[in-house]
Chimera marker file (.cmm) of the C-alpha trace (Angstrom):
<marker_set name="trace">
<marker id="1" x="16.777" y="-0.512" z="-4.336" r="1" g="1" b="0" radius="0.5"/>
<marker id="2" x="13.630" y="-1.490" z="-2.613" r="1" g="1" b="0" radius="0.5"/>
<marker id="3" x="10.272" y="-0.079" z="-3.250" r="1" g="1" b="0" radius="0.5"/>
<marker id="4" x="7.572" y="0.127" z="-0.613" r="1" g="1" b="0" radius="0.5"/>
<marker id="5" x="3.829" y="-0.257" z="-1.357" r="1" g="1" b="0" radius="0.5"/>
<marker id="6" x="1.104" y="1.200" z="0.710" r="1" g="1" b="0" radius="0.5"/>
<marker id="7" x="-2.634" y="0.498" z="0.849" r="1" g="1" b="0" radius="0.5"/>
<marker id="8" x="-4.165" y="3.457" z="2.801" r="1" g="1" b="0" radius="0.5"/>
<marker id="9" x="-7.586" y="2.977" z="4.438" r="1" g="1" b="0" radius="0.5"/>
<marker id="10" x="-9.524" y="5.195" z="6.846" r="1" g="1" b="0" radius="0.5"/>
<marker id="11" x="-8.093" y="3.397" z="9.953" r="1" g="1" b="0" radius="0.5"/>
<marker id="12" x="-5.259" y="1.050" z="8.595" r="1" g="1" b="0" radius="0.5"/>
<marker id="13" x="-2.394" y="1.196" z="6.020" r="1" g="1" b="0" radius="0.5"/>
<marker id="14" x="-1.230" y="-2.003" z="4.759" r="1" g="1" b="0" radius="0.5"/>
<marker id="15" x="2.648" y="-2.070" z="4.081" r="1" g="1" b="0" radius="0.5"/>
<marker id="16" x="4.544" y="-4.185" z="1.647" r="1" g="1" b="0" radius="0.5"/>
<marker id="17" x="8.096" y="-3.930" z="0.380" r="1" g="1" b="0" radius="0.5"/>
<marker id="18" x="9.973" y="-5.289" z="-2.581" r="1" g="1" b="0" radius="0.5"/>
<marker id="19" x="13.179" y="-7.318" z="-2.571" r="1" g="1" b="0" radius="0.5"/>
<marker id="20" x="16.286" y="-5.277" z="-3.593" r="1" g="1" b="0" radius="0.5"/>
<marker id="21" x="15.975" y="-6.564" z="-7.168" r="1" g="1" b="0" radius="0.5"/>
<marker id="22" x="12.446" y="-5.042" z="-7.497" r="1" g="1" b="0" radius="0.5"/>
<marker id="23" x="11.038" y="-8.366" z="-8.486" r="1" g="1" b="0" radius="0.5"/>
<marker id="24" x="8.898" y="-9.703" z="-5.590" r="1" g="1" b="0" radius="0.5"/>
<marker id="25" x="6.635" y="-7.866" z="-3.160" r="1" g="1" b="0" radius="0.5"/>
<marker id="26" x="6.247" y="-9.203" z="0.395" r="1" g="1" b="0" radius="0.5"/>
<marker id="27" x="3.933" y="-8.113" z="3.182" r="1" g="1" b="0" radius="0.5"/>
<marker id="28" x="5.534" y="-6.074" z="6.077" r="1" g="1" b="0" radius="0.5"/>
<marker id="29" x="2.627" y="-5.073" z="8.571" r="1" g="1" b="0" radius="0.5"/>
<marker id="30" x="-0.528" y="-3.186" z="8.901" r="1" g="1" b="0" radius="0.5"/>
<marker id="31" x="-0.447" y="0.138" z="10.653" r="1" g="1" b="0" radius="0.5"/>
<marker id="32" x="-3.473" y="1.113" z="12.580" r="1" g="1" b="0" radius="0.5"/>
<marker id="33" x="-4.325" y="4.802" z="13.289" r="1" g="1" b="0" radius="0.5"/>
<marker id="34" x="-7.260" y="6.823" z="14.519" r="1" g="1" b="0" radius="0.5"/>
<marker id="35" x="-10.021" y="7.273" z="11.913" r="1" g="1" b="0" radius="0.5"/>
<marker id="36" x="-8.778" y="9.419" z="9.114" r="1" g="1" b="0" radius="0.5"/>
<marker id="37" x="-5.950" y="10.789" z="11.132" r="1" g="1" b="0" radius="0.5"/>
<marker id="38" x="-3.352" y="10.706" z="8.288" r="1" g="1" b="0" radius="0.5"/>
<marker id="39" x="-0.771" y="12.749" z="10.271" r="1" g="1" b="0" radius="0.5"/>
<marker id="40" x="-0.807" y="9.824" z="12.745" r="1" g="1" b="0" radius="0.5"/>
<marker id="41" x="-0.569" y="7.326" z="9.922" r="1" g="1" b="0" radius="0.5"/>
<marker id="42" x="2.442" y="9.139" z="8.571" r="1" g="1" b="0" radius="0.5"/>
<marker id="43" x="4.110" y="9.279" z="11.937" r="1" g="1" b="0" radius="0.5"/>
<marker id="44" x="3.651" y="5.486" z="12.219" r="1" g="1" b="0" radius="0.5"/>
<marker id="45" x="4.907" y="4.850" z="8.788" r="1" g="1" b="0" radius="0.5"/>
<marker id="46" x="8.105" y="6.896" z="9.126" r="1" g="1" b="0" radius="0.5"/>
<marker id="47" x="10.064" y="4.356" z="11.043" r="1" g="1" b="0" radius="0.5"/>
<marker id="48" x="9.162" y="1.666" z="8.612" r="1" g="1" b="0" radius="0.5"/>
<marker id="49" x="10.387" y="3.901" z="5.724" r="1" g="1" b="0" radius="0.5"/>
<marker id="50" x="13.582" y="4.529" z="7.797" r="1" g="1" b="0" radius="0.5"/>
<marker id="51" x="14.034" y="0.759" z="8.336" r="1" g="1" b="0" radius="0.5"/>
<marker id="52" x="13.602" y="-0.423" z="4.737" r="1" g="1" b="0" radius="0.5"/>
<marker id="53" x="15.005" y="2.651" z="3.040" r="1" g="1" b="0" radius="0.5"/>
<marker id="54" x="13.019" y="2.398" z="-0.117" r="1" g="1" b="0" radius="0.5"/>
<marker id="55" x="13.963" y="4.447" z="-3.048" r="1" g="1" b="0" radius="0.5"/>
<marker id="56" x="10.307" y="5.318" z="-3.832" r="1" g="1" b="0" radius="0.5"/>
<marker id="57" x="6.803" y="4.622" z="-2.531" r="1" g="1" b="0" radius="0.5"/>
<marker id="58" x="3.792" y="3.078" z="-4.476" r="1" g="1" b="0" radius="0.5"/>
<marker id="59" x="0.509" y="4.245" z="-2.867" r="1" g="1" b="0" radius="0.5"/>
<marker id="60" x="-2.727" y="2.669" z="-3.939" r="1" g="1" b="0" radius="0.5"/>
<marker id="61" x="-5.216" y="5.114" z="-5.612" r="1" g="1" b="0" radius="0.5"/>
<marker id="62" x="-8.790" y="3.985" z="-5.031" r="1" g="1" b="0" radius="0.5"/>
<marker id="63" x="-10.984" y="4.720" z="-8.137" r="1" g="1" b="0" radius="0.5"/>
<marker id="64" x="-14.599" y="3.981" z="-8.883" r="1" g="1" b="0" radius="0.5"/>
<marker id="65" x="-15.094" y="1.172" z="-11.374" r="1" g="1" b="0" radius="0.5"/>
<marker id="66" x="-15.672" y="3.857" z="-14.122" r="1" g="1" b="0" radius="0.5"/>
<marker id="67" x="-12.212" y="5.332" z="-13.338" r="1" g="1" b="0" radius="0.5"/>
<marker id="68" x="-13.382" y="8.364" z="-11.467" r="1" g="1" b="0" radius="0.5"/>
<marker id="69" x="-11.493" y="9.503" z="-8.328" r="1" g="1" b="0" radius="0.5"/>
<marker id="70" x="-13.813" y="9.834" z="-5.448" r="1" g="1" b="0" radius="0.5"/>
<marker id="71" x="-13.460" y="10.911" z="-1.779" r="1" g="1" b="0" radius="0.5"/>
<marker id="72" x="-11.052" y="7.995" z="-0.932" r="1" g="1" b="0" radius="0.5"/>
<marker id="73" x="-9.036" y="8.838" z="-3.930" r="1" g="1" b="0" radius="0.5"/>
<marker id="74" x="-8.760" y="12.487" z="-2.931" r="1" g="1" b="0" radius="0.5"/>
<marker id="75" x="-7.518" y="11.210" z="0.490" r="1" g="1" b="0" radius="0.5"/>
<marker id="76" x="-4.844" y="9.205" z="-1.149" r="1" g="1" b="0" radius="0.5"/>
<marker id="77" x="-3.775" y="12.113" z="-3.429" r="1" g="1" b="0" radius="0.5"/>
<marker id="78" x="-3.460" y="14.271" z="-0.325" r="1" g="1" b="0" radius="0.5"/>
<marker id="79" x="-1.534" y="11.677" z="1.661" r="1" g="1" b="0" radius="0.5"/>
<marker id="80" x="0.821" y="11.244" z="-1.386" r="1" g="1" b="0" radius="0.5"/>
<marker id="81" x="1.798" y="14.940" z="-1.034" r="1" g="1" b="0" radius="0.5"/>
<marker id="82" x="2.257" y="14.424" z="2.800" r="1" g="1" b="0" radius="0.5"/>
<marker id="83" x="4.595" y="11.566" z="2.085" r="1" g="1" b="0" radius="0.5"/>
<marker id="84" x="6.634" y="13.372" z="-0.551" r="1" g="1" b="0" radius="0.5"/>
<marker id="85" x="6.932" y="16.458" z="1.620" r="1" g="1" b="0" radius="0.5"/>
<marker id="86" x="7.959" y="14.463" z="4.821" r="1" g="1" b="0" radius="0.5"/>
<marker id="87" x="10.157" y="11.727" z="3.157" r="1" g="1" b="0" radius="0.5"/>
<marker id="88" x="11.580" y="13.451" z="0.079" r="1" g="1" b="0" radius="0.5"/>
<marker id="89" x="10.877" y="10.309" z="-1.796" r="1" g="1" b="0" radius="0.5"/>
<marker id="90" x="8.946" y="10.000" z="-5.077" r="1" g="1" b="0" radius="0.5"/>
<marker id="91" x="5.432" y="8.657" z="-4.512" r="1" g="1" b="0" radius="0.5"/>
<marker id="92" x="3.785" y="6.795" z="-7.391" r="1" g="1" b="0" radius="0.5"/>
<marker id="93" x="-0.051" y="6.531" z="-7.406" r="1" g="1" b="0" radius="0.5"/>
<marker id="94" x="-1.064" y="3.000" z="-8.574" r="1" g="1" b="0" radius="0.5"/>
<marker id="95" x="-4.614" y="2.064" z="-9.461" r="1" g="1" b="0" radius="0.5"/>
<marker id="96" x="-5.913" y="-0.232" z="-6.703" r="1" g="1" b="0" radius="0.5"/>
<marker id="97" x="-9.310" y="-1.268" z="-8.039" r="1" g="1" b="0" radius="0.5"/>
<marker id="98" x="-10.112" y="-4.790" z="-6.817" r="1" g="1" b="0" radius="0.5"/>
<marker id="99" x="-6.856" y="-5.299" z="-4.871" r="1" g="1" b="0" radius="0.5"/>
<marker id="100" x="-8.616" y="-5.862" z="-1.506" r="1" g="1" b="0" radius="0.5"/>
<marker id="101" x="-11.044" y="-8.355" z="-3.372" r="1" g="1" b="0" radius="0.5"/>
<marker id="102" x="-8.070" y="-10.229" z="-4.926" r="1" g="1" b="0" radius="0.5"/>
<marker id="103" x="-6.288" y="-10.234" z="-1.608" r="1" g="1" b="0" radius="0.5"/>
<marker id="104" x="-9.321" y="-11.726" z="0.215" r="1" g="1" b="0" radius="0.5"/>
<marker id="105" x="-9.701" y="-14.386" z="-2.520" r="1" g="1" b="0" radius="0.5"/>
<marker id="106" x="-5.959" y="-15.317" z="-2.188" r="1" g="1" b="0" radius="0.5"/>
<marker id="107" x="-6.221" y="-15.668" z="1.485" r="1" g="1" b="0" radius="0.5"/>
<marker id="108" x="-9.429" y="-17.717" z="1.298" r="1" g="1" b="0" radius="0.5"/>
<marker id="109" x="-7.740" y="-19.987" z="-1.316" r="1" g="1" b="0" radius="0.5"/>
<marker id="110" x="-4.915" y="-20.481" z="1.144" r="1" g="1" b="0" radius="0.5"/>
<marker id="111" x="-7.471" y="-21.432" z="3.736" r="1" g="1" b="0" radius="0.5"/>
<marker id="112" x="-6.674" y="-18.575" z="6.060" r="1" g="1" b="0" radius="0.5"/>
<marker id="113" x="-9.203" y="-18.127" z="8.886" r="1" g="1" b="0" radius="0.5"/>
<marker id="114" x="-11.669" y="-15.138" z="8.784" r="1" g="1" b="0" radius="0.5"/>
<marker id="115" x="-10.071" y="-13.775" z="12.030" r="1" g="1" b="0" radius="0.5"/>
<marker id="116" x="-6.423" y="-14.005" z="10.459" r="1" g="1" b="0" radius="0.5"/>
<marker id="117" x="-7.702" y="-12.568" z="7.131" r="1" g="1" b="0" radius="0.5"/>
<marker id="118" x="-8.986" y="-9.480" z="8.752" r="1" g="1" b="0" radius="0.5"/>
<marker id="119" x="-5.552" y="-8.883" z="10.289" r="1" g="1" b="0" radius="0.5"/>
<marker id="120" x="-3.500" y="-9.306" z="7.108" r="1" g="1" b="0" radius="0.5"/>
<marker id="121" x="-5.808" y="-8.254" z="4.186" r="1" g="1" b="0" radius="0.5"/>
<marker id="122" x="-4.489" y="-4.751" z="4.057" r="1" g="1" b="0" radius="0.5"/>
<marker id="123" x="-0.901" y="-6.043" z="3.971" r="1" g="1" b="0" radius="0.5"/>
<marker id="124" x="-2.037" y="-8.366" z="1.135" r="1" g="1" b="0" radius="0.5"/>
<marker id="125" x="-3.622" y="-5.447" z="-0.771" r="1" g="1" b="0" radius="0.5"/>
<marker id="126" x="-0.363" y="-3.572" z="-0.409" r="1" g="1" b="0" radius="0.5"/>
<marker id="127" x="1.339" y="-6.629" z="-1.920" r="1" g="1" b="0" radius="0.5"/>
<marker id="128" x="-1.134" y="-6.608" z="-4.762" r="1" g="1" b="0" radius="0.5"/>
<marker id="129" x="-0.530" y="-2.899" z="-5.404" r="1" g="1" b="0" radius="0.5"/>
<marker id="130" x="3.191" y="-3.101" z="-5.222" r="1" g="1" b="0" radius="0.5"/>
<marker id="131" x="3.358" y="-6.369" z="-7.334" r="1" g="1" b="0" radius="0.5"/>
<marker id="132" x="1.254" y="-4.821" z="-9.974" r="1" g="1" b="0" radius="0.5"/>
<marker id="133" x="3.563" y="-1.827" z="-10.221" r="1" g="1" b="0" radius="0.5"/>
<marker id="134" x="6.705" y="-4.030" z="-10.197" r="1" g="1" b="0" radius="0.5"/>
<marker id="135" x="5.259" y="-6.347" z="-13.004" r="1" g="1" b="0" radius="0.5"/>
<marker id="136" x="4.323" y="-3.234" z="-15.180" r="1" g="1" b="0" radius="0.5"/>
<marker id="137" x="7.846" y="-1.687" z="-14.672" r="1" g="1" b="0" radius="0.5"/>
<marker id="138" x="10.199" y="-4.720" z="-14.973" r="1" g="1" b="0" radius="0.5"/>
<marker id="139" x="13.624" y="-3.999" z="-16.188" r="1" g="1" b="0" radius="0.5"/>
<marker id="140" x="14.822" y="-6.347" z="-18.877" r="1" g="1" b="0" radius="0.5"/>
<link id1="1" id2="2" r="1" g="1" b="0" radius="0.2"/>
<link id1="2" id2="3" r="1" g="1" b="0" radius="0.2"/>
<link id1="3" id2="4" r="1" g="1" b="0" radius="0.2"/>
<link id1="4" id2="5" r="1" g="1" b="0" radius="0.2"/>
<link id1="5" id2="6" r="1" g="1" b="0" radius="0.2"/>
<link id1="6" id2="7" r="1" g="1" b="0" radius="0.2"/>
<link id1="7" id2="8" r="1" g="1" b="0" radius="0.2"/>
<link id1="8" id2="9" r="1" g="1" b="0" radius="0.2"/>
<link id1="9" id2="10" r="1" g="1" b="0" radius="0.2"/>
<link id1="10" id2="11" r="1" g="1" b="0" radius="0.2"/>
<link id1="11" id2="12" r="1" g="1" b="0" radius="0.2"/>
<link id1="12" id2="13" r="1" g="1" b="0" radius="0.2"/>
<link id1="13" id2="14" r="1" g="1" b="0" radius="0.2"/>
<link id1="14" id2="15" r="1" g="1" b="0" radius="0.2"/>
<link id1="15" id2="16" r="1" g="1" b="0" radius="0.2"/>
<link id1="16" id2="17" r="1" g="1" b="0" radius="0.2"/>
<link id1="17" id2="18" r="1" g="1" b="0" radius="0.2"/>
<link id1="18" id2="19" r="1" g="1" b="0" radius="0.2"/>
<link id1="19" id2="20" r="1" g="1" b="0" radius="0.2"/>
<link id1="20" id2="21" r="1" g="1" b="0" radius="0.2"/>
<link id1="21" id2="22" r="1" g="1" b="0" radius="0.2"/>
<link id1="22" id2="23" r="1" g="1" b="0" radius="0.2"/>
<link id1="23" id2="24" r="1" g="1" b="0" radius="0.2"/>
<link id1="24" id2="25" r="1" g="1" b="0" radius="0.2"/>
<link id1="25" id2="26" r="1" g="1" b="0" radius="0.2"/>
<link id1="26" id2="27" r="1" g="1" b="0" radius="0.2"/>
<link id1="27" id2="28" r="1" g="1" b="0" radius="0.2"/>
<link id1="28" id2="29" r="1" g="1" b="0" radius="0.2"/>
<link id1="29" id2="30" r="1" g="1" b="0" radius="0.2"/>
<link id1="30" id2="31" r="1" g="1" b="0" radius="0.2"/>
<link id1="31" id2="32" r="1" g="1" b="0" radius="0.2"/>
<link id1="32" id2="33" r="1" g="1" b="0" radius="0.2"/>
<link id1="33" id2="34" r="1" g="1" b="0" radius="0.2"/>
<link id1="34" id2="35" r="1" g="1" b="0" radius="0.2"/>
<link id1="35" id2="36" r="1" g="1" b="0" radius="0.2"/>
<link id1="36" id2="37" r="1" g="1" b="0" radius="0.2"/>
<link id1="37" id2="38" r="1" g="1" b="0" radius="0.2"/>
<link id1="38" id2="39" r="1" g="1" b="0" radius="0.2"/>
<link id1="39" id2="40" r="1" g="1" b="0" radius="0.2"/>
<link id1="40" id2="41" r="1" g="1" b="0" radius="0.2"/>
<link id1="41" id2="42" r="1" g="1" b="0" radius="0.2"/>
<link id1="42" id2="43" r="1" g="1" b="0" radius="0.2"/>
<link id1="43" id2="44" r="1" g="1" b="0" radius="0.2"/>
<link id1="44" id2="45" r="1" g="1" b="0" radius="0.2"/>
<link id1="45" id2="46" r="1" g="1" b="0" radius="0.2"/>
<link id1="46" id2="47" r="1" g="1" b="0" radius="0.2"/>
<link id1="47" id2="48" r="1" g="1" b="0" radius="0.2"/>
<link id1="48" id2="49" r="1" g="1" b="0" radius="0.2"/>
<link id1="49" id2="50" r="1" g="1" b="0" radius="0.2"/>
<link id1="50" id2="51" r="1" g="1" b="0" radius="0.2"/>
<link id1="51" id2="52" r="1" g="1" b="0" radius="0.2"/>
<link id1="52" id2="53" r="1" g="1" b="0" radius="0.2"/>
<link id1="53" id2="54" r="1" g="1" b="0" radius="0.2"/>
<link id1="54" id2="55" r="1" g="1" b="0" radius="0.2"/>
<link id1="55" id2="56" r="1" g="1" b="0" radius="0.2"/>
<link id1="56" id2="57" r="1" g="1" b="0" radius="0.2"/>
<link id1="57" id2="58" r="1" g="1" b="0" radius="0.2"/>
<link id1="58" id2="59" r="1" g="1" b="0" radius="0.2"/>
<link id1="59" id2="60" r="1" g="1" b="0" radius="0.2"/>
<link id1="60" id2="61" r="1" g="1" b="0" radius="0.2"/>
<link id1="61" id2="62" r="1" g="1" b="0" radius="0.2"/>
<link id1="62" id2="63" r="1" g="1" b="0" radius="0.2"/>
<link id1="63" id2="64" r="1" g="1" b="0" radius="0.2"/>
<link id1="64" id2="65" r="1" g="1" b="0" radius="0.2"/>
<link id1="65" id2="66" r="1" g="1" b="0" radius="0.2"/>
<link id1="66" id2="67" r="1" g="1" b="0" radius="0.2"/>
<link id1="67" id2="68" r="1" g="1" b="0" radius="0.2"/>
<link id1="68" id2="69" r="1" g="1" b="0" radius="0.2"/>
<link id1="69" id2="70" r="1" g="1" b="0" radius="0.2"/>
<link id1="70" id2="71" r="1" g="1" b="0" radius="0.2"/>
<link id1="71" id2="72" r="1" g="1" b="0" radius="0.2"/>
<link id1="72" id2="73" r="1" g="1" b="0" radius="0.2"/>
<link id1="73" id2="74" r="1" g="1" b="0" radius="0.2"/>
<link id1="74" id2="75" r="1" g="1" b="0" radius="0.2"/>
<link id1="75" id2="76" r="1" g="1" b="0" radius="0.2"/>
<link id1="76" id2="77" r="1" g="1" b="0" radius="0.2"/>
<link id1="77" id2="78" r="1" g="1" b="0" radius="0.2"/>
<link id1="78" id2="79" r="1" g="1" b="0" radius="0.2"/>
<link id1="79" id2="80" r="1" g="1" b="0" radius="0.2"/>
<link id1="80" id2="81" r="1" g="1" b="0" radius="0.2"/>
<link id1="81" id2="82" r="1" g="1" b="0" radius="0.2"/>
<link id1="82" id2="83" r="1" g="1" b="0" radius="0.2"/>
<link id1="83" id2="84" r="1" g="1" b="0" radius="0.2"/>
<link id1="84" id2="85" r="1" g="1" b="0" radius="0.2"/>
<link id1="85" id2="86" r="1" g="1" b="0" radius="0.2"/>
<link id1="86" id2="87" r="1" g="1" b="0" radius="0.2"/>
<link id1="87" id2="88" r="1" g="1" b="0" radius="0.2"/>
<link id1="88" id2="89" r="1" g="1" b="0" radius="0.2"/>
<link id1="89" id2="90" r="1" g="1" b="0" radius="0.2"/>
<link id1="90" id2="91" r="1" g="1" b="0" radius="0.2"/>
<link id1="91" id2="92" r="1" g="1" b="0" radius="0.2"/>
<link id1="92" id2="93" r="1" g="1" b="0" radius="0.2"/>
<link id1="93" id2="94" r="1" g="1" b="0" radius="0.2"/>
<link id1="94" id2="95" r="1" g="1" b="0" radius="0.2"/>
<link id1="95" id2="96" r="1" g="1" b="0" radius="0.2"/>
<link id1="96" id2="97" r="1" g="1" b="0" radius="0.2"/>
<link id1="97" id2="98" r="1" g="1" b="0" radius="0.2"/>
<link id1="98" id2="99" r="1" g="1" b="0" radius="0.2"/>
<link id1="99" id2="100" r="1" g="1" b="0" radius="0.2"/>
<link id1="100" id2="101" r="1" g="1" b="0" radius="0.2"/>
<link id1="101" id2="102" r="1" g="1" b="0" radius="0.2"/>
<link id1="102" id2="103" r="1" g="1" b="0" radius="0.2"/>
<link id1="103" id2="104" r="1" g="1" b="0" radius="0.2"/>
<link id1="104" id2="105" r="1" g="1" b="0" radius="0.2"/>
<link id1="105" id2="106" r="1" g="1" b="0" radius="0.2"/>
<link id1="106" id2="107" r="1" g="1" b="0" radius="0.2"/>
<link id1="107" id2="108" r="1" g="1" b="0" radius="0.2"/>
<link id1="108" id2="109" r="1" g="1" b="0" radius="0.2"/>
<link id1="109" id2="110" r="1" g="1" b="0" radius="0.2"/>
<link id1="110" id2="111" r="1" g="1" b="0" radius="0.2"/>
<link id1="111" id2="112" r="1" g="1" b="0" radius="0.2"/>
<link id1="112" id2="113" r="1" g="1" b="0" radius="0.2"/>
<link id1="113" id2="114" r="1" g="1" b="0" radius="0.2"/>
<link id1="114" id2="115" r="1" g="1" b="0" radius="0.2"/>
<link id1="115" id2="116" r="1" g="1" b="0" radius="0.2"/>
<link id1="116" id2="117" r="1" g="1" b="0" radius="0.2"/>
<link id1="117" id2="118" r="1" g="1" b="0" radius="0.2"/>
<link id1="118" id2="119" r="1" g="1" b="0" radius="0.2"/>
<link id1="119" id2="120" r="1" g="1" b="0" radius="0.2"/>
<link id1="120" id2="121" r="1" g="1" b="0" radius="0.2"/>
<link id1="121" id2="122" r="1" g="1" b="0" radius="0.2"/>
<link id1="122" id2="123" r="1" g="1" b="0" radius="0.2"/>
<link id1="123" id2="124" r="1" g="1" b="0" radius="0.2"/>
<link id1="124" id2="125" r="1" g="1" b="0" radius="0.2"/>
<link id1="125" id2="126" r="1" g="1" b="0" radius="0.2"/>
<link id1="126" id2="127" r="1" g="1" b="0" radius="0.2"/>
<link id1="127" id2="128" r="1" g="1" b="0" radius="0.2"/>
<link id1="128" id2="129" r="1" g="1" b="0" radius="0.2"/>
<link id1="129" id2="130" r="1" g="1" b="0" radius="0.2"/>
<link id1="130" id2="131" r="1" g="1" b="0" radius="0.2"/>
<link id1="131" id2="132" r="1" g="1" b="0" radius="0.2"/>
<link id1="132" id2="133" r="1" g="1" b="0" radius="0.2"/>
<link id1="133" id2="134" r="1" g="1" b="0" radius="0.2"/>
<link id1="134" id2="135" r="1" g="1" b="0" radius="0.2"/>
<link id1="135" id2="136" r="1" g="1" b="0" radius="0.2"/>
<link id1="136" id2="137" r="1" g="1" b="0" radius="0.2"/>
<link id1="137" id2="138" r="1" g="1" b="0" radius="0.2"/>
<link id1="138" id2="139" r="1" g="1" b="0" radius="0.2"/>
<link id1="139" id2="140" r="1" g="1" b="0" radius="0.2"/>
</marker_set>
């Protein structure tokens, strides 16, 4: 069964998916939507969910460094509820602190141009979120 990872922002949502063995996360795409129009984001994600047929979704939960959930975190919690209602799939919230920073560092290390980094950083953050979940929940 595949698992889909999502990194929700205010105008983009990075999407990643696991391989069928739930071992490795790979980038899929970045979905762009009107600012804070999460209904539109959901509409754009549904075809990807239909295509990859994940058994569950892992959605990044932004937290402040002290662990508190702020406005961005509340938006993710509300989006989780929308996803569950619309898809019937379980949605797991995964702490996403520093995932975008790590994604940026990985892309810089790989010598990806600034212009290209901007296009793929959300996908790579989704990979970080999903891979963190996969690593914590390895079957063995």
